[in-house]
C-alpha positions in Angstrom: 11.2 244.0 43.3 12.0 241.8 46.4 8.7 242.6 48.1 6.8 242.0 45.0 8.6 238.7 44.4 7.8 237.7 48.0 4.1 238.3 47.4 4.3 236.3 44.2 6.0 233.5 46.1 3.2 233.6 48.7 0.6 233.5 45.9 2.4 230.4 44.7 2.0 228.9 48.1 -1.7 229.4 47.7 -1.5 227.8 44.2 0.2 224.7 45.6 -2.4 224.6 48.4 -5.4 224.8 46.0 -4.1 222.0 43.8 -3.6 219.5 46.6 -6.1 220.2 49.5 -8.8 218.0 48.1 -6.9 214.9 49.2 -7.5 215.6 52.9 -11.1 216.8 52.5 -12.4 213.7 50.8 -14.1 212.5 53.9 -16.0 215.7 54.9 -17.0 216.5 51.3 -18.4 212.9 50.9 -20.4 213.3 54.1 -21.7 216.8 53.5 -22.3 217.1 49.7 -21.9 213.5 48.5 -18.7 214.0 46.6 -17.0 210.7 45.9 -13.4 210.0 44.6 -14.6 210.1 41.0 -16.2 213.5 41.6 -13.1 214.9 43.2 -10.8 213.4 40.5 -12.9 215.4 38.0 -12.7 218.6 40.1 -9.0 218.2 40.6 -8.5 217.5 36.9 -10.5 220.6 36.0 -8.2 222.8 38.2 -5.2 221.6 36.2 -6.9 221.7 32.8 -8.2 225.2 33.3 -4.8 226.3 34.7 -3.1 224.8 31.6 -5.5 226.4 29.1 -4.9 229.8 30.8 -1.2 229.6 30.0 -1.8 230.8 26.5 -3.4 234.1 27.4 -1.2 234.4 30.5 2.0 234.0 28.4 0.8 236.7 25.9 -0.2 239.0 28.7 3.1 238.7 30.5 5.0 239.8 27.3 2.5 242.5 26.5 1.2 244.1 29.8 3.6 242.6 32.3 3.4 240.4 35.4 1.8 242.9 37.8 -1.6 243.3 36.2 -1.7 239.8 34.8 -1.2 238.2 38.2 -3.2 240.6 40.4 -6.4 240.6 38.3 -6.6 236.9 37.7 -5.8 236.0 41.3 -8.4 238.4 42.6 -11.2 237.2 40.3 -10.4 233.5 40.1 -8.6 232.8 43.4 -10.9 234.9 45.7 -14.0 234.1 43.7 -13.3 230.3 43.4 -12.7 230.0 47.2 -16.0 231.7 47.8 -17.9 229.3 45.5 -16.2 226.4 47.2 -17.3 227.7 50.6 -21.0 227.7 49.6 -20.9 224.5 47.6 -24.0 222.3 47.9 -23.3 219.6 45.3 -20.2 218.0 43.7 -20.5 220.1 40.5 -20.2 223.2 42.7 -16.8 221.9 43.8 -15.8 221.4 40.1 -16.9 225.0 39.3 -14.9 226.3 42.2 -11.8 224.4 41.3 -12.0 225.6 37.7 -12.2 229.2 39.0 -9.3 228.6 41.3 -7.3 227.3 38.3 -7.9 230.6 36.6 -6.7 232.5 39.6 -3.6 230.4 40.2 -2.5 230.3 36.5 -0.3 233.4 36.4 1.5 233.6 39.7 4.4 231.2 39.2 4.9 232.3 35.6 4.9 236.0 36.7 7.8 235.2 39.0 9.6 233.1 36.3 9.1 235.9 33.8 10.8 238.4 36.1 13.7 235.9 36.7 14.1 235.4 32.9 14.1 239.1 32.2 16.0 240.6 35.2 18.5 238.0 36.5 21.5 236.2 34.9 20.5 233.1 32.9 22.7 230.8 34.9 20.7 231.6 38.1 17.3 230.9 36.5 17.2 227.2 37.7 18.2 228.1 41.3 15.7 231.0 41.6 13.0 229.0 40.0 13.6 226.1 42.4 13.6 228.4 45.4 10.2 229.8 44.5 8.9 226.3 43.8 10.4 224.9 47.0 8.9 227.7 49.2 5.7 227.5 47.3 5.4 223.8 47.9 4.9 224.7 51.5 1.3 224.9 50.3 1.4 221.2 50.1 2.1 221.1 53.8 -0.7 223.6 54.6 -3.0 221.4 52.5 -2.3 218.4 54.8 -2.3 218.5 58.6 -3.3 222.2 59.0 -6.3 221.8 56.7 -7.3 218.6 58.5 -7.1 220.4 61.8 -9.0 223.5 60.5 -11.7 221.4 59.0 -12.2 219.6 62.3 -12.1 222.8 64.3 -14.1 225.4 62.4 -15.4 223.3 59.5 -14.3 223.2 55.9 -16.7 226.0 54.8 -15.3 228.5 57.3 -11.8 227.4 56.3 -12.6 228.3 52.6 -14.0 231.7 53.6 -10.7 232.5 55.3 -8.8 231.4 52.2 -11.0 233.6 50.0 -10.0 236.6 52.0 -6.4 235.7 52.0 -6.4 235.2 48.2 -8.1 238.6 47.6 -5.7 240.5 49.9 -2.7 238.8 48.2 -4.0 239.8 44.8 -4.4 243.4 45.9 -0.8 243.4 47.3 0.6 242.1 44.0 -1.2 244.9 42.2 0.4 247.5 44.4 3.9 246.1 45.0 5.1 244.1 42.0 7.2 246.0 39.5 7.2 245.1 35.8 10.6 244.5 34.1 11.6 246.9 31.3 10.6 246.0 27.7 12.9 243.5 25.9 15.6 245.3 23.9 16.0 242.6 21.3 13.1 241.2 19.2 9.5 242.3 19.1 6.2 240.7 18.7 6.1 237.0 18.1 3.7 234.3 19.0 3.5 230.8 20.5 3.9 229.4 17.1 7.5 230.8 17.0 8.4 228.6 19.9 7.5 225.5 17.8 10.0 226.6 15.2 12.9 226.0 17.7 14.0 222.4 17.0 15.8 221.9 20.4 12.5 222.5 22.3 10.8 219.5 20.7 12.9 217.0 22.6 12.5 218.9 25.9 8.7 218.9 25.5 8.2 215.2 26.4 9.8 215.5 29.8 8.0 218.8 30.4 4.8 216.9 29.7 5.5 213.9 32.0 7.8 215.0 34.8 5.3 216.7 37.1 2.1 214.6 36.6 3.0 211.5 38.7 3.9 213.4 41.9 1.2 216.0 41.5 -1.5 213.4 40.8 -0.5 211.1 43.7 0.0 213.9 46.2 -3.0 216.0 45.1 -5.5 213.2 45.0 -4.6 209.5 45.3 -2.4 209.2 48.4 -5.4 209.6 50.7 -7.7 207.0 49.0 -4.8 204.6 48.6 -3.9 204.6 52.2 -7.5 204.5 53.4 -8.6 201.6 51.1 -5.4 199.6 51.4 -4.5 200.0 55.1 -7.6 201.5 56.7 -5.7 204.7 57.5 -7.5 207.3 59.5 -7.5 211.1 58.6 -4.6 211.9 60.9 -2.5 209.2 59.3 -3.4 210.3 55.8 -2.4 213.9 56.9 1.0 212.8 58.2 1.6 210.8 55.0 0.7 213.7 52.8 2.9 215.9 54.8 5.8 213.5 54.4 5.4 213.5 50.6 5.1 217.3 50.6 8.3 217.7 52.5 10.0 215.3 50.1 8.8 217.4 47.2 10.2 220.6 48.8 13.5 219.0 49.5 13.7 217.8 45.9 12.9 221.3 44.5 15.8 222.8 46.5 18.1 219.9 45.5 17.4 220.2 41.8 17.9 224.0 41.7 21.7 224.3 41.8 22.3 220.8 40.5 23.0 221.9 37.0 25.9 224.1 38.2 27.2 221.4 40.5 27.3 218.7 37.8 27.7 220.8 34.7 24.6 219.3 33.0 20.8 219.8 33.1 19.8 216.9 30.9 21.4 214.1 32.9 20.3 215.5 36.3 16.8 215.6 35.0 17.0 212.1 33.4 18.5 210.5 36.5 16.0 212.0 38.9 13.0 211.1 36.9 14.4 207.5 36.4 14.3 207.3 40.2 10.7 208.5 40.2 9.9 205.8 37.7 11.5 203.1 39.9 9.3 204.3 42.9 6.2 203.9 40.7 7.2 200.4 39.6 7.8 199.4 43.2 4.3 200.6 44.2 2.8 198.6 41.3 4.8 195.3 41.7 5.6 195.0 45.4 2.9 193.6 47.8 1.5 195.9 50.6 4.3 196.7 53.0 2.4 198.8 55.6 1.5 202.4 55.8 4.9 203.9 56.5 6.9 201.8 54.0 4.3 202.8 51.4 4.5 206.4 52.5 8.3 206.2 52.1 7.8 205.1 48.4 5.4 208.0 47.9 8.0 210.4 49.4 10.7 209.0 47.1 8.4 209.6 44.2 7.9 213.2 45.4 11.7 213.7 45.9 12.8 212.4 42.5 9.9 213.9 40.5 10.6 217.5 41.7 12.7 218.4 38.6 10.1 220.9 37.3 12.3 224.0 37.8 15.3 222.4 36.1 13.1 221.3 33.2 11.9 224.9 32.9 15.5 226.1 32.9 16.4 223.6 30.2 13.6 224.8 27.9 14.0 228.5 28.8 17.7 228.3 27.6 16.5 227.9 24.0 13.9 230.8 24.1 14.8 234.4 23.1 14.0 237.2 25.6 11.1 238.7 23.7 9.3 235.3 23.9 10.3 234.7 27.5 6.7 235.0 28.8 5.3 232.7 26.2 8.2 230.3 26.6 7.8 229.6 30.3 4.0 229.6 29.9 4.2 227.0 27.1 6.3 224.7 29.2 4.0 225.2 32.1 1.0 224.5 29.9 2.5 221.1 28.9 3.3 220.2 32.5 0.1 221.3 34.1 -2.2 220.2 31.2 -0.9 216.7 31.5 -1.6 216.7 35.2 -5.2 217.7 34.5 -5.7 215.1 31.7 -4.2 212.3 33.8 -6.3 213.3 36.8 -9.5 213.0 34.8 -8.3 209.7 33.2 -7.2 208.3 36.6 -10.7 208.8 38.0 -12.0 206.6 35.2 -9.2 204.0 35.7 -9.8 203.7 39.4 -11.8 200.5 40.2 -13.3 200.6 43.7 -14.6 197.5 45.4 -12.2 195.0 43.9 -9.9 192.8 45.9 -7.2 193.1 47.0 -7.9 196.8 47.6 -4.5 198.0 46.3 -5.4 196.5 42.9 -8.0 199.3 42.4 -5.1 201.8 42.2 -2.7 199.8 39.9 -4.2 201.1 36.7 -3.7 204.7 38.0 -0.1 204.0 38.9 0.5 202.2 35.5 -0.8 205.3 33.7 1.8 207.5 35.4 4.6 205.0 35.0 4.0 204.4 31.3 3.8 208.2 30.6 7.1 208.8 32.4 8.9 205.9 30.8 8.0 207.1 27.3 9.1 210.6 28.1 12.4 209.5 29.4 13.1 207.4 26.2 12.5 210.4 24.0 14.4 212.8 26.3 17.6 210.7 25.8 17.8 212.4 22.4 17.6 216.0 23.8 20.4 218.5 23.5 21.9 219.6 26.8 22.3 223.3 27.6 23.5 224.9 30.9 23.9 228.6 30.2 
C-alpha cells in the first residue's frame, strides 16, 4: 500500500504541475502559436472544468471498481495523451484540447489516495494524511515555475512536453501494477451522489468547498505572471521566482492545516480564520497602490498560505459521509472546489481588461471576483456544524 500511495502522490505532483505550468509559458506560447492571455485563461479553465466534470464518474468508479484501475487508466489515456497533444500544438485551440485531456488524466489521482485514506486509516488522521499528500503534491507548483522556465529555455517547451508525456505514462503503468484496492465496505451498499445531498450538514460545508481553493489556484495557475509583467515589467526569471514563492507558501499552508484540527480541537474555526486571512490578502491587492514586485509577491504568498485549507475542508465534509459513499463524497467535494476554479478561470479571462491605465487596474475585476466569492462563502460557513472525529 505504501508504494502504491507513493505513486499516487507522485501522480498528484503531476496534477499540480499541469494545472499551473501555463503561467510561466505565456511568453513562448504567445510567440510560437499566438496564444494570448485570454486563450490561456480558457485553456486553464477547461482543465479545471473537465477535471470537475470527471469527479462524477470517478467517484462512482472508486466505490465500484476501486482506485487502482480508475487512476491508472485515466492517467494513461488523459495524462500521457494530453501531454502529447500539447507537444505538437500549432494553434491556441490545440492547447485547449490538450488541457482538457490532461484534466481527464489528473481527475482521479488525488481522490484515489483520499479514498484509500477514508477506507483504511482512522478518521482522525484523514486531515493530516490528506494534507501530507496535498503538500507533497504541491511540489508540482514549484516544478511548474523555475524548472519549467529553465527547461523551456534549454530544450524548448515542446521537448519538455514530450518528456512529461513519457513520465505520465510510466506513472500510470506503475499505479496499475502497485496500487492495492481497499476491501469492500462492510456497512451499506449501493447509493448515489443524490444520497449525499440528503445529508443536511453537508449543505453548509459546500460553500467553503466551492470557494476556498479558487483564489489561490487562479492566481498561482494563471494570473501571477501577467500581473507582475504588466504592472512592474517583470522578466521571466522574476515571474518564475515569484511563482515559486507562492508555491512554497501553498505547500507550507497545506502542512500547517493538516494537524490543526487536532491542535485546536476544531475544524470549522481553523478553516474560517485561514480563509479570512486569504480574503484580507485579496482586499489588500485590490485597494493598496503598487508596492513593488517583492511586496506584491509577499501578498500573493500570503494568499497561497491562508487559502491552503482544502484538505481540512475535505476532512470536514468527509466526517458526515458514510463509508459506502466515501468515494462519491470526496469526489463531490472535489468537484465543487475544482469546478469553481474552472468557472472562475474562464470568467476571469473575460473580466481581464488589457491596455487600460494604470496597468494594475486591468486585474482588479479578476481579484474582485475571487474576493466576492470567498466573502460570500465565509458568511454562509459561519452557520456550519463543526465536527472533528
